[in-house]
Structure formats: structure tokens, C-alpha cells
N, CA, C, O and the ligand as a Tripos MOL2 file, in Angstrom:
@<TRIPOS>MOLECULE
protein
  289   287    73     0     0
PROTEIN
NO_CHARGES

@<TRIPOS>ATOM
      1 N         -13.5640    9.4670  -15.1050 N.3       1 MET1
      2 CA        -12.9090   10.2630  -14.0670 C.3       1 MET1
      3 C         -13.9270   10.6400  -12.9780 C.2       1 MET1
      4 O         -14.9970   11.1720  -13.2750 O.2       1 MET1
      5 N         -13.5930   10.3700  -11.7780 N.am      2 PRO2
      6 CA        -14.5500   10.6690  -10.6980 C.3       2 PRO2
      7 C         -14.6190   12.1510  -10.3710 C.2       2 PRO2
      8 O         -13.6570   12.8960  -10.5600 O.2       2 PRO2
      9 N         -15.7540   12.5500   -9.8870 N.am      3 ILE3
     10 CA        -15.9350   13.9350   -9.4390 C.3       3 ILE3
     11 C         -15.9800   13.9340   -7.9160 C.2       3 ILE3
     12 O         -16.7640   13.2100   -7.3020 O.2       3 ILE3
     13 N         -15.1310   14.7510   -7.3240 N.am      4 TYR4
     14 CA        -15.0890   14.8350   -5.8730 C.3       4 TYR4
     15 C         -15.7460   16.1330   -5.4070 C.2       4 TYR4
     16 O         -15.5840   17.1920   -6.0130 O.2       4 TYR4
     17 N         -16.4810   16.0140   -4.3290 N.am      5 SER5
     18 CA        -17.0660   17.2070   -3.7330 C.3       5 SER5
     19 C         -16.1300   17.7220   -2.6480 C.2       5 SER5
     20 O         -15.8190   17.0260   -1.6810 O.2       5 SER5
     21 N         -15.6970   18.9420   -2.8340 N.am      6 TYR6
     22 CA        -14.8260   19.5650   -1.8450 C.3       6 TYR6
     23 C         -15.5880   20.6530   -1.1120 C.2       6 TYR6
     24 O         -16.5160   21.2610   -1.6460 O.2       6 TYR6
     25 N         -15.1720   20.8820    0.1260 N.am      7 ARG7
     26 CA        -15.7590   21.9750    0.8850 C.3       7 ARG7
     27 C         -14.7020   22.5570    1.8070 C.2       7 ARG7
     28 O         -13.9290   21.8360    2.4360 O.2       7 ARG7
     29 N         -14.6930   23.8770    1.8670 N.am      8 CYS8
     30 CA        -13.7330   24.5590    2.7240 C.3       8 CYS8
     31 C         -14.2780   24.6590    4.1450 C.2       8 CYS8
     32 O         -15.3980   25.1200    4.3700 O.2       8 CYS8
     33 N         -13.4740   24.2250    5.0790 N.am      9 GLU9
     34 CA        -13.9130   24.2710    6.4730 C.3       9 GLU9
     35 C         -13.7750   25.6700    7.0690 C.2       9 GLU9
     36 O         -14.2930   25.9480    8.1510 O.2       9 GLU9
     37 N         -13.0840   26.5300    6.3660 N.am     10 GLU10
     38 CA        -12.8990   27.8900    6.8640 C.3      10 GLU10
     39 C         -14.0350   28.8160    6.4300 C.2      10 GLU10
     40 O         -14.6580   29.4880    7.2510 O.2      10 GLU10
     41 N         -14.2880   28.8350    5.1270 N.am     11 CYS11
     42 CA        -15.2640   29.7990    4.6170 C.3      11 CYS11
     43 C         -16.5320   29.1350    4.0890 C.2      11 CYS11
     44 O         -17.5020   29.8170    3.7570 O.2      11 CYS11
     45 N         -16.5250   27.8020    4.0110 N.am     12 GLY12
     46 CA        -17.7260   27.1010    3.5780 C.3      12 GLY12
     47 C         -17.8780   27.0080    2.0740 C.2      12 GLY12
     48 O         -18.8980   26.5270    1.5810 O.2      12 GLY12
     49 N         -16.8700   27.4640    1.3350 N.am     13 PHE13
     50 CA        -16.9220   27.3700   -0.1150 C.3      13 PHE13
     51 C         -16.9350   25.9100   -0.5600 C.2      13 PHE13
     52 O         -16.1150   25.1090   -0.1120 O.2      13 PHE13
     53 N         -17.8630   25.5750   -1.4360 N.am     14 ALA14
     54 CA        -17.9850   24.1930   -1.8970 C.3      14 ALA14
     55 C         -17.8450   24.1300   -3.4040 C.2      14 ALA14
     56 O         -18.2940   25.0180   -4.1280 O.2      14 ALA14
     57 N         -17.2030   23.0460   -3.8660 N.am     15 GLN15
     58 CA        -16.9800   22.9090   -5.3020 C.3      15 GLN15
     59 C         -16.8300   21.4410   -5.6490 C.2      15 GLN15
     60 O         -16.2280   20.6690   -4.9030 O.2      15 GLN15
     61 N         -17.3860   21.0650   -6.7930 N.am     16 ASP16
     62 CA        -17.1590   19.7210   -7.3100 C.3      16 ASP16
     63 C         -15.9570   19.7600   -8.2410 C.2      16 ASP16
     64 O         -15.8960   20.5800   -9.1570 O.2      16 ASP16
     65 N         -14.9970   18.8640   -8.0000 N.am     17 VAL17
     66 CA        -13.7500   18.8860   -8.7500 C.3      17 VAL17
     67 C         -13.5810   17.5620   -9.4900 C.2      17 VAL17
     68 O         -13.6760   16.4790   -8.9130 O.2      17 VAL17
     69 N         -13.3270   17.6950  -10.7900 N.am     18 LEU18
     70 CA        -13.0710   16.5180  -11.6130 C.3      18 LEU18
     71 C         -11.5890   16.1740  -11.5170 C.2      18 LEU18
     72 O         -10.7310   16.9690  -11.9000 O.2      18 LEU18
     73 N         -11.2970   14.9780  -11.0010 N.am     19 GLN19
     74 CA         -9.8990   14.6000  -10.8070 C.3      19 GLN19
     75 C          -9.6470   13.1860  -11.2810 C.2      19 GLN19
     76 O         -10.5280   12.3270  -11.2530 O.2      19 GLN19
     77 N          -8.4150   12.9690  -11.7170 N.am     20 LYS20
     78 CA         -7.9880   11.6050  -11.9540 C.3      20 LYS20
     79 C          -7.7480   10.9320  -10.6070 C.2      20 LYS20
     80 O          -7.5350   11.5950   -9.5930 O.2      20 LYS20
     81 N          -7.7870    9.5940  -10.6180 N.am     21 LEU21
     82 CA         -7.5320    8.8710   -9.3790 C.3      21 LEU21
     83 C          -6.1080    9.1150   -8.8910 C.2      21 LEU21
     84 O          -5.8230    9.0420   -7.6960 O.2      21 LEU21
     85 N          -5.2190    9.4050   -9.8420 N.am     22 SER22
     86 CA         -3.8140    9.5850   -9.4830 C.3      22 SER22
     87 C          -3.4990   11.0170   -9.0570 C.2      22 SER22
     88 O          -2.4150   11.3000   -8.5470 O.2      22 SER22
     89 N          -4.4580   11.9140   -9.2720 N.am     23 ASP23
     90 CA         -4.2120   13.2970   -8.8820 C.3      23 ASP23
     91 C          -4.1760   13.4400   -7.3670 C.2      23 ASP23
     92 O          -4.9280   12.7670   -6.6620 O.2      23 ASP23
     93 N          -3.3140   14.3050   -6.8650 N.am     24 PRO24
     94 CA         -3.3100   14.5590   -5.4140 C.3      24 PRO24
     95 C          -4.5700   15.3040   -5.0070 C.2      24 PRO24
     96 O          -5.1540   16.0520   -5.7920 O.2      24 PRO24
     97 N          -4.9700   15.0850   -3.7760 N.am     25 LEU25
     98 CA         -6.1560   15.7730   -3.2770 C.3      25 LEU25
     99 C          -5.8700   17.2610   -3.1130 C.2      25 LEU25
    100 O          -4.7550   17.6630   -2.7810 O.2      25 LEU25
    101 N          -6.8710   18.0480   -3.3440 N.am     26 LEU26
    102 CA         -6.7140   19.4820   -3.1490 C.3      26 LEU26
    103 C          -6.7920   19.8080   -1.6670 C.2      26 LEU26
    104 O          -7.5160   19.1560   -0.9140 O.2      26 LEU26
    105 N          -6.0530   20.8050   -1.2610 N.am     27 THR27
    106 CA         -6.1010   21.2350    0.1310 C.3      27 THR27
    107 C          -6.3430   22.7350    0.2470 C.2      27 THR27
    108 O          -6.8500   23.2160    1.2610 O.2      27 THR27
    109 N          -5.9750   23.4690   -0.8020 N.am     28 GLU28
    110 CA         -6.0880   24.9250   -0.7230 C.3      28 GLU28
    111 C          -7.4140   25.4060   -1.2980 C.2      28 GLU28
    112 O          -7.7630   25.1090   -2.4400 O.2      28 GLU28
    113 N          -8.1300   26.1440   -0.4920 N.am     29 CYS29
    114 CA         -9.4200   26.6740   -0.9100 C.3      29 CYS29
    115 C          -9.2260   27.7640   -1.9620 C.2      29 CYS29
    116 O          -8.4820   28.7180   -1.7340 O.2      29 CYS29
    117 N          -9.8960   27.6300   -3.1230 N.am     30 PRO30
    118 CA         -9.7570   28.6570   -4.1630 C.3      30 PRO30
    119 C         -10.4500   29.9650   -3.7990 C.2      30 PRO30
    120 O         -10.2100   30.9960   -4.4260 O.2      30 PRO30
    121 N         -11.2990   29.9190   -2.7970 N.am     31 ALA31
    122 CA        -12.0290   31.1250   -2.4100 C.3      31 ALA31
    123 C         -11.2620   31.9590   -1.3860 C.2      31 ALA31
    124 O         -11.1350   33.1740   -1.5390 O.2      31 ALA31
    125 N         -10.7490   31.3020   -0.3380 N.am     32 CYS32
    126 CA        -10.0880   32.0680    0.7240 C.3      32 CYS32
    127 C          -8.5930   31.7730    0.8050 C.2      32 CYS32
    128 O          -7.8600   32.4600    1.5180 O.2      32 CYS32
    129 N          -8.1360   30.7440    0.0700 N.am     33 GLY33
    130 CA         -6.7090   30.4740    0.0120 C.3      33 GLY33
    131 C          -6.1530   29.7100    1.1970 C.2      33 GLY33
    132 O          -4.9510   29.4510    1.2570 O.2      33 GLY33
    133 N          -7.0000   29.3480    2.1310 N.am     34 LYS34
    134 CA         -6.5170   28.6150    3.2900 C.3      34 LYS34
    135 C          -6.4770   27.1100    3.0050 C.2      34 LYS34
    136 O          -7.1760   26.6030    2.1280 O.2      34 LYS34
    137 N          -5.6490   26.4290    3.7650 N.am     35 SER35
    138 CA         -5.5180   24.9840    3.5610 C.3      35 SER35
    139 C          -6.5870   24.2390    4.3450 C.2      35 SER35
    140 O          -6.2940   23.3980    5.1950 O.2      35 SER35
    141 N          -7.8070   24.5640    4.0420 N.am     36 ALA36
    142 CA         -8.9240   23.9480    4.7570 C.3      36 ALA36
    143 C          -9.9050   23.3220    3.7730 C.2      36 ALA36
    144 O         -11.0500   23.0320    4.1190 O.2      36 ALA36
    145 N          -9.4390   23.1170    2.5380 N.am     37 PHE37
    146 CA        -10.2780   22.5380    1.5000 C.3      37 PHE37
    147 C         -10.2310   21.0250    1.6390 C.2      37 PHE37
    148 O          -9.1760   20.4150    1.4650 O.2      37 PHE37
    149 N         -11.3610   20.4220    1.9510 N.am     38 LYS38
    150 CA        -11.3890   18.9900    2.2470 C.3      38 LYS38
    151 C         -12.3780   18.2770    1.3350 C.2      38 LYS38
    152 O         -13.4490   18.7880    1.0060 O.2      38 LYS38
    153 N         -11.9710   17.0750    0.9430 N.am     39 LYS39
    154 CA        -12.8720   16.2410    0.1390 C.3      39 LYS39
    155 C         -13.9810   15.6920    1.0280 C.2      39 LYS39
    156 O         -13.7320   15.2080    2.1320 O.2      39 LYS39
    157 N         -15.1910   15.7780    0.5300 N.am     40 GLN40
    158 CA        -16.3300   15.2920    1.2900 C.3      40 GLN40
    159 C         -16.5830   13.8280    0.9730 C.2      40 GLN40
    160 O         -16.4400   13.3840   -0.1660 O.2      40 GLN40
    161 N         -16.9610   13.0950    2.0040 N.am     41 LEU41
    162 CA        -17.3390   11.7050    1.7900 C.3      41 LEU41
    163 C         -18.8060   11.6550    1.3990 C.2      41 LEU41
    164 O         -19.6830   12.0640    2.1590 O.2      41 LEU41
    165 N         -19.0550   11.1480    0.2040 N.am     42 SER42
    166 CA        -20.4410   11.0290   -0.2300 C.3      42 SER42
    167 C         -20.9150    9.6000   -0.0060 C.2      42 SER42
    168 O         -20.2480    8.6440   -0.4020 O.2      42 SER42
    169 N         -22.0290    9.4700    0.6070 N.am     43 ALA43
    170 CA        -22.5640    8.1430    0.9100 C.3      43 ALA43
    171 C         -22.9810    7.4520   -0.3760 C.2      43 ALA43
    172 O         -23.7900    7.9840   -1.1360 O.2      43 ALA43
    173 N         -22.4380    6.2820   -0.6210 N.am     44 PRO44
    174 CA        -22.8190    5.5570   -1.8280 C.3      44 PRO44
    175 C         -24.2650    5.0640   -1.7500 C.2      44 PRO44
    176 O         -24.7330    4.6250   -0.6990 O.2      44 PRO44
    177 N         -24.9450    5.1460   -2.8640 N.am     45 ALA45
    178 CA        -26.3580    4.7490   -2.8890 C.3      45 ALA45
    179 C         -26.4660    3.2710   -3.2000 C.2      45 ALA45
    180 O         -26.8050    2.8730   -4.3150 O.2      45 ALA45
    181 N         -26.1750    2.4790   -2.2070 N.am     46 ILE46
    182 CA        -26.2520    1.0290   -2.3970 C.3      46 ILE46
    183 C         -27.3810    0.4710   -1.5330 C.2      46 ILE46
    184 O         -27.3860    0.6490   -0.3150 O.2      46 ILE46
    185 N         -28.3160   -0.1920   -2.1600 N.am     47 ALA47
    186 CA        -29.4440   -0.7570   -1.4140 C.3      47 ALA47
    187 C         -29.4550   -2.2720   -1.6010 C.2      47 ALA47
    188 O         -30.2100   -2.8020   -2.4170 O.2      47 ALA47
    189 N         -28.6320   -2.9440   -0.8570 N.am     48 GLY48
    190 CA        -28.6060   -4.3990   -0.9500 C.3      48 GLY48
    191 C         -27.7520   -4.8630   -2.1070 C.2      48 GLY48
    192 O         -27.8140   -4.2920   -3.1960 O.2      48 GLY48
    193 N         -26.9620   -5.8830   -1.8850 N.am     49 GLU49
    194 CA        -26.0240   -6.3100   -2.9110 C.3      49 GLU49
    195 C         -26.6710   -7.2110   -3.9500 C.2      49 GLU49
    196 O         -27.0130   -8.3580   -3.6650 O.2      49 GLU49
    197 N         -26.8340   -6.6890   -5.1440 N.am     50 GLY50
    198 CA        -27.2300   -7.5120   -6.2700 C.3      50 GLY50
    199 C         -28.6460   -8.0420   -6.2600 C.2      50 GLY50
    200 O         -29.0300   -8.7810   -7.1670 O.2      50 GLY50
    201 N         -29.4230   -7.6890   -5.2740 N.am     51 SER51
    202 CA        -30.7700   -8.2300   -5.2270 C.3      51 SER51
    203 C         -31.7020   -7.4420   -6.1390 C.2      51 SER51
    204 O         -32.5540   -8.0160   -6.8180 O.2      51 SER51
    205 N         -31.5340   -6.1290   -6.1470 N.am     52 GLY52
    206 CA        -32.3890   -5.3060   -6.9600 C.3      52 GLY52
    207 C         -33.8020   -5.2060   -6.4160 C.2      52 GLY52
    208 O         -34.6630   -4.5790   -7.0330 O.2      52 GLY52
    209 N         -34.0470   -5.8110   -5.2770 N.am     53 ALA53
    210 CA        -35.3800   -5.7670   -4.6950 C.3      53 ALA53
    211 C         -35.5600   -4.4810   -3.9060 C.2      53 ALA53
    212 O         -34.6020   -3.9370   -3.3580 O.2      53 ALA53
    213 N         -36.7760   -4.0080   -3.8540 N.am     54 PRO54
    214 CA        -37.0320   -2.8080   -3.0460 C.3      54 PRO54
    215 C         -36.7030   -3.0370   -1.5810 C.2      54 PRO54
    216 O         -36.9030   -4.1300   -1.0510 O.2      54 PRO54
    217 N         -36.2000   -2.0030   -0.9370 N.am     55 ALA55
    218 CA        -35.8470   -2.1340    0.4650 C.3      55 ALA55
    219 C         -37.0890   -2.3750    1.3140 C.2      55 ALA55
    220 O         -38.1690   -1.8780    0.9960 O.2      55 ALA55
    221 N         -36.9400   -3.1120    2.3590 N.am     56 GLY56
    222 CA        -38.0400   -3.3090    3.2780 C.3      56 GLY56
    223 C         -38.7750   -4.6150    3.1130 C.2      56 GLY56
    224 O         -39.5610   -5.0070    3.9750 O.2      56 GLY56
    225 N         -38.5200   -5.3000    1.9940 N.am     57 LEU57
    226 CA        -39.1940   -6.5730    1.7990 C.3      57 LEU57
    227 C         -38.4890   -7.6730    2.5870 C.2      57 LEU57
    228 O         -37.2660   -7.6490    2.7190 O.2      57 LEU57
    229 N         -39.2400   -8.6260    3.1070 N.am     58 PRO58
    230 CA        -38.6070   -9.7510    3.7920 C.3      58 PRO58
    231 C         -37.8390  -10.6050    2.7940 C.2      58 PRO58
    232 O         -38.1560  -10.5760    1.6050 O.2      58 PRO58
    233 N         -36.8340  -11.3690    3.2380 N.am     59 PRO59
    234 CA        -35.9870  -12.1530    2.3460 C.3      59 PRO59
    235 C         -36.7610  -13.1160    1.4520 C.2      59 PRO59
    236 O         -36.3540  -13.3520    0.3140 O.2      59 PRO59
    237 N         -37.8700  -13.6770    1.9380 N.am     60 CYS60
    238 CA        -38.5840  -14.6700    1.1440 C.3      60 CYS60
    239 C         -39.3610  -14.0350    0.0020 C.2      60 CYS60
    240 O         -39.9360  -14.7500   -0.8180 O.2      60 CYS60
    241 N         -39.3930  -12.7020   -0.0710 N.am     61 ALA61
    242 CA        -40.0650  -12.0320   -1.1790 C.3      61 ALA61
    243 C         -39.1250  -11.8490   -2.3600 C.2      61 ALA61
    244 O         -39.5330  -11.3350   -3.4020 O.2      61 ALA61
    245 N         -37.8710  -12.2630   -2.2130 N.am     62 PHE62
    246 CA        -36.9000  -12.0740   -3.2830 C.3      62 PHE62
    247 C         -37.0320  -13.1470   -4.3600 C.2      62 PHE62
    248 O         -36.4540  -13.0130   -5.4380 O.2      62 PHE62
    249 N         -37.7740  -14.1910   -4.0830 N.am     63 GLY63
    250 CA        -38.0230  -15.1990   -5.1020 C.3      63 GLY63
    251 C         -36.9120  -16.1830   -5.2700 C.2      63 GLY63
    252 O         -36.0410  -15.9990   -6.1210 O.2      63 GLY63
    253 N         -36.9180  -17.2240   -4.4810 N.am     64 GLY64
    254 CA        -35.9480  -18.2890   -4.6600 C.3      64 GLY64
    255 C         -34.6660  -18.1290   -3.9020 C.2      64 GLY64
    256 O         -33.8820  -19.0740   -3.8200 O.2      64 GLY64
    257 N         -34.4220  -16.9630   -3.3440 N.am     65 SER65
    258 CA        -33.1740  -16.7680   -2.6090 C.3      65 SER65
    259 C         -33.3310  -17.1520   -1.1450 C.2      65 SER65
    260 O         -32.3640  -17.1160   -0.3840 O.2      65 SER65
    261 N         -34.5330  -17.5160   -0.7520 N.am     66 CYS66
    262 CA        -34.8040  -17.8550    0.6400 C.3      66 CYS66
    263 C         -34.7960  -19.3790    0.7770 C.2      66 CYS66
    264 O         -35.8510  -20.0100    0.8320 O.2      66 CYS66
    265 N         -33.6300  -19.9440    0.8290 N.am     67 MET67
    266 CA        -33.5200  -21.4020    0.8620 C.3      67 MET67
    267 C         -33.8950  -21.9270    2.2420 C.2      67 MET67
    268 O         -33.2980  -21.5580    3.2530 O.2      67 MET67
    269 N         -34.9000  -22.7960    2.2570 N.am     68 GLY68
    270 CA        -35.2910  -23.4150    3.5140 C.3      68 GLY68
    271 C         -36.1910  -22.5620    4.3630 C.2      68 GLY68
    272 O         -36.5450  -22.9500    5.4750 O.2      68 GLY68
    273 N         -36.5640  -21.4210    3.8680 N.am     69 GLY69
    274 CA        -37.4360  -20.5280    4.6180 C.3      69 GLY69
    275 C         -38.9010  -20.8270    4.3140 C.2      69 GLY69
    276 O         -39.2170  -21.8630    3.7290 O.2      69 GLY69
    277 N         -39.7610  -19.9560    4.6950 N.am     70 PRO70
    278 CA        -41.1980  -20.1640    4.4880 C.3      70 PRO70
    279 C         -41.5740  -20.3050    3.0210 C.2      70 PRO70
    280 O         -42.5820  -20.9360    2.7030 O.2      70 PRO70
    281 N         -40.7960  -19.7400    2.1390 N.am     71 CYS71
    282 CA        -41.1520  -19.7910    0.7220 C.3      71 CYS71
    283 C         -40.3240  -20.8130   -0.0270 C.2      71 CYS71
    284 O         -40.5450  -21.0390   -1.2170 O.2      71 CYS71
    285 N         -39.3720  -21.4350    0.6540 N.am     72 GLY72
    286 CA        -38.4610  -22.3100   -0.0560 C.3      72 GLY72
    287 C         -38.9290  -23.7340    0.0190 C.2      72 GLY72
    288 O         -38.2800  -24.6260   -0.5290 O.2      72 GLY72
    289 ZN        -12.2060   28.8600    2.0220 Zn       73 ZN73
@<TRIPOS>BOND
     1     1     2 1
     2     2     3 1
     3     3     4 2
     4     3     5 am
     5     5     6 1
     6     6     7 1
     7     7     8 2
     8     7     9 am
     9     9    10 1
    10    10    11 1
    11    11    12 2
    12    11    13 am
    13    13    14 1
    14    14    15 1
    15    15    16 2
    16    15    17 am
    17    17    18 1
    18    18    19 1
    19    19    20 2
    20    19    21 am
    21    21    22 1
    22    22    23 1
    23    23    24 2
    24    23    25 am
    25    25    26 1
    26    26    27 1
    27    27    28 2
    28    27    29 am
    29    29    30 1
    30    30    31 1
    31    31    32 2
    32    31    33 am
    33    33    34 1
    34    34    35 1
    35    35    36 2
    36    35    37 am
    37    37    38 1
    38    38    39 1
    39    39    40 2
    40    39    41 am
    41    41    42 1
    42    42    43 1
    43    43    44 2
    44    43    45 am
    45    45    46 1
    46    46    47 1
    47    47    48 2
    48    47    49 am
    49    49    50 1
    50    50    51 1
    51    51    52 2
    52    51    53 am
    53    53    54 1
    54    54    55 1
    55    55    56 2
    56    55    57 am
    57    57    58 1
    58    58    59 1
    59    59    60 2
    60    59    61 am
    61    61    62 1
    62    62    63 1
    63    63    64 2
    64    63    65 am
    65    65    66 1
    66    66    67 1
    67    67    68 2
    68    67    69 am
    69    69    70 1
    70    70    71 1
    71    71    72 2
    72    71    73 am
    73    73    74 1
    74    74    75 1
    75    75    76 2
    76    75    77 am
    77    77    78 1
    78    78    79 1
    79    79    80 2
    80    79    81 am
    81    81    82 1
    82    82    83 1
    83    83    84 2
    84    83    85 am
    85    85    86 1
    86    86    87 1
    87    87    88 2
    88    87    89 am
    89    89    90 1
    90    90    91 1
    91    91    92 2
    92    91    93 am
    93    93    94 1
    94    94    95 1
    95    95    96 2
    96    95    97 am
    97    97    98 1
    98    98    99 1
    99    99   100 2
   100    99   101 am
   101   101   102 1
   102   102   103 1
   103   103   104 2
   104   103   105 am
   105   105   106 1
   106   106   107 1
   107   107   108 2
   108   107   109 am
   109   109   110 1
   110   110   111 1
   111   111   112 2
   112   111   113 am
   113   113   114 1
   114   114   115 1
   115   115   116 2
   116   115   117 am
   117   117   118 1
   118   118   119 1
   119   119   120 2
   120   119   121 am
   121   121   122 1
   122   122   123 1
   123   123   124 2
   124   123   125 am
   125   125   126 1
   126   126   127 1
   127   127   128 2
   128   127   129 am
   129   129   130 1
   130   130   131 1
   131   131   132 2
   132   131   133 am
   133   133   134 1
   134   134   135 1
   135   135   136 2
   136   135   137 am
   137   137   138 1
   138   138   139 1
   139   139   140 2
   140   139   141 am
   141   141   142 1
   142   142   143 1
   143   143   144 2
   144   143   145 am
   145   145   146 1
   146   146   147 1
   147   147   148 2
   148   147   149 am
   149   149   150 1
   150   150   151 1
   151   151   152 2
   152   151   153 am
   153   153   154 1
   154   154   155 1
   155   155   156 2
   156   155   157 am
   157   157   158 1
   158   158   159 1
   159   159   160 2
   160   159   161 am
   161   161   162 1
   162   162   163 1
   163   163   164 2
   164   163   165 am
   165   165   166 1
   166   166   167 1
   167   167   168 2
   168   167   169 am
   169   169   170 1
   170   170   171 1
   171   171   172 2
   172   171   173 am
   173   173   174 1
   174   174   175 1
   175   175   176 2
   176   175   177 am
   177   177   178 1
   178   178   179 1
   179   179   180 2
   180   179   181 am
   181   181   182 1
   182   182   183 1
   183   183   184 2
   184   183   185 am
   185   185   186 1
   186   186   187 1
   187   187   188 2
   188   187   189 am
   189   189   190 1
   190   190   191 1
   191   191   192 2
   192   191   193 am
   193   193   194 1
   194   194   195 1
   195   195   196 2
   196   195   197 am
   197   197   198 1
   198   198   199 1
   199   199   200 2
   200   199   201 am
   201   201   202 1
   202   202   203 1
   203   203   204 2
   204   203   205 am
   205   205   206 1
   206   206   207 1
   207   207   208 2
   208   207   209 am
   209   209   210 1
   210   210   211 1
   211   211   212 2
   212   211   213 am
   213   213   214 1
   214   214   215 1
   215   215   216 2
   216   215   217 am
   217   217   218 1
   218   218   219 1
   219   219   220 2
   220   219   221 am
   221   221   222 1
   222   222   223 1
   223   223   224 2
   224   223   225 am
   225   225   226 1
   226   226   227 1
   227   227   228 2
   228   227   229 am
   229   229   230 1
   230   230   231 1
   231   231   232 2
   232   231   233 am
   233   233   234 1
   234   234   235 1
   235   235   236 2
   236   235   237 am
   237   237   238 1
   238   238   239 1
   239   239   240 2
   240   239   241 am
   241   241   242 1
   242   242   243 1
   243   243   244 2
   244   243   245 am
   245   245   246 1
   246   246   247 1
   247   247   248 2
   248   247   249 am
   249   249   250 1
   250   250   251 1
   251   251   252 2
   252   251   253 am
   253   253   254 1
   254   254   255 1
   255   255   256 2
   256   255   257 am
   257   257   258 1
   258   258   259 1
   259   259   260 2
   260   259   261 am
   261   261   262 1
   262   262   263 1
   263   263   264 2
   264   263   265 am
   265   265   266 1
   266   266   267 1
   267   267   268 2
   268   267   269 am
   269   269   270 1
   270   270   271 1
   271   271   272 2
   272   271   273 am
   273   273   274 1
   274   274   275 1
   275   275   276 2
   276   275   277 am
   277   277   278 1
   278   278   279 1
   279   279   280 2
   280   279   281 am
   281   281   282 1
   282   282   283 1
   283   283   284 2
   284   283   285 am
   285   285   286 1
   286   286   287 1
   287   287   288 2
@<TRIPOS>SUBSTRUCTURE
     1 MET1         2 RESIDUE 1 A MET
     2 PRO2         6 RESIDUE 1 A PRO
     3 ILE3        10 RESIDUE 1 A ILE
     4 TYR4        14 RESIDUE 1 A TYR
     5 SER5        18 RESIDUE 1 A SER
     6 TYR6        22 RESIDUE 1 A TYR
     7 ARG7        26 RESIDUE 1 A ARG
     8 CYS8        30 RESIDUE 1 A CYS
     9 GLU9        34 RESIDUE 1 A GLU
    10 GLU10       38 RESIDUE 1 A GLU
    11 CYS11       42 RESIDUE 1 A CYS
    12 GLY12       46 RESIDUE 1 A GLY
    13 PHE13       50 RESIDUE 1 A PHE
    14 ALA14       54 RESIDUE 1 A ALA
    15 GLN15       58 RESIDUE 1 A GLN
    16 ASP16       62 RESIDUE 1 A ASP
    17 VAL17       66 RESIDUE 1 A VAL
    18 LEU18       70 RESIDUE 1 A LEU
    19 GLN19       74 RESIDUE 1 A GLN
    20 LYS20       78 RESIDUE 1 A LYS
    21 LEU21       82 RESIDUE 1 A LEU
    22 SER22       86 RESIDUE 1 A SER
    23 ASP23       90 RESIDUE 1 A ASP
    24 PRO24       94 RESIDUE 1 A PRO
    25 LEU25       98 RESIDUE 1 A LEU
    26 LEU26      102 RESIDUE 1 A LEU
    27 THR27      106 RESIDUE 1 A THR
    28 GLU28      110 RESIDUE 1 A GLU
    29 CYS29      114 RESIDUE 1 A CYS
    30 PRO30      118 RESIDUE 1 A PRO
    31 ALA31      122 RESIDUE 1 A ALA
    32 CYS32      126 RESIDUE 1 A CYS
    33 GLY33      130 RESIDUE 1 A GLY
    34 LYS34      134 RESIDUE 1 A LYS
    35 SER35      138 RESIDUE 1 A SER
    36 ALA36      142 RESIDUE 1 A ALA
    37 PHE37      146 RESIDUE 1 A PHE
    38 LYS38      150 RESIDUE 1 A LYS
    39 LYS39      154 RESIDUE 1 A LYS
    40 GLN40      158 RESIDUE 1 A GLN
    41 LEU41      162 RESIDUE 1 A LEU
    42 SER42      166 RESIDUE 1 A SER
    43 ALA43      170 RESIDUE 1 A ALA
    44 PRO44      174 RESIDUE 1 A PRO
    45 ALA45      178 RESIDUE 1 A ALA
    46 ILE46      182 RESIDUE 1 A ILE
    47 ALA47      186 RESIDUE 1 A ALA
    48 GLY48      190 RESIDUE 1 A GLY
    49 GLU49      194 RESIDUE 1 A GLU
    50 GLY50      198 RESIDUE 1 A GLY
    51 SER51      202 RESIDUE 1 A SER
    52 GLY52      206 RESIDUE 1 A GLY
    53 ALA53      210 RESIDUE 1 A ALA
    54 PRO54      214 RESIDUE 1 A PRO
    55 ALA55      218 RESIDUE 1 A ALA
    56 GLY56      222 RESIDUE 1 A GLY
    57 LEU57      226 RESIDUE 1 A LEU
    58 PRO58      230 RESIDUE 1 A PRO
    59 PRO59      234 RESIDUE 1 A PRO
    60 CYS60      238 RESIDUE 1 A CYS
    61 ALA61      242 RESIDUE 1 A ALA
    62 PHE62      246 RESIDUE 1 A PHE
    63 GLY63      250 RESIDUE 1 A GLY
    64 GLY64      254 RESIDUE 1 A GLY
    65 SER65      258 RESIDUE 1 A SER
    66 CYS66      262 RESIDUE 1 A CYS
    67 MET67      266 RESIDUE 1 A MET
    68 GLY68      270 RESIDUE 1 A GLY
    69 GLY69      274 RESIDUE 1 A GLY
    70 PRO70      278 RESIDUE 1 A PRO
    71 CYS71      282 RESIDUE 1 A CYS
    72 GLY72      286 RESIDUE 1 A GLY
    73 ZN73       289 GROUP 0 **** ****
């Protein structure tokens, strides 16, 4: 079950909420009761698809994935 980070735009109250994917999103702030409770978009920590290589390395440092390049 994913955990969503919510934050109230009215009073700034923040809370992590455990929800099923099928659950409706919350809108009412439990702190001030206003309908300003919004789910926050959390940036996914993805650094390159499937390479597993540290960021910043040139493509030919990935070992064999640089076809026709300086290392291929
Ligand atoms: Zn609030």
C-alpha cells in the first residue's frame, strides 16, 4: 500500500497517509477542516533506466553499452 504525503494549503498541516490505490484522495484537512488538503507530488528517485551506473559518467563507461563509440 502506498503512502501519500498530504499537505494543507490553508494551515500548512502535513501528514503521510497510508491509502489503497482504490481509495479516494483526501481533501479535508484534519487540522483545520478546510478542503485544502492536497496530495503532494514526490519526485521519484530514478537515476537512469536500468544502468545502475553512477550519475555523471559518460556512456562509454557503462561497459559494453556504448556500441560503436570510443570504447566499442
Ligand atoms: Zn488545514
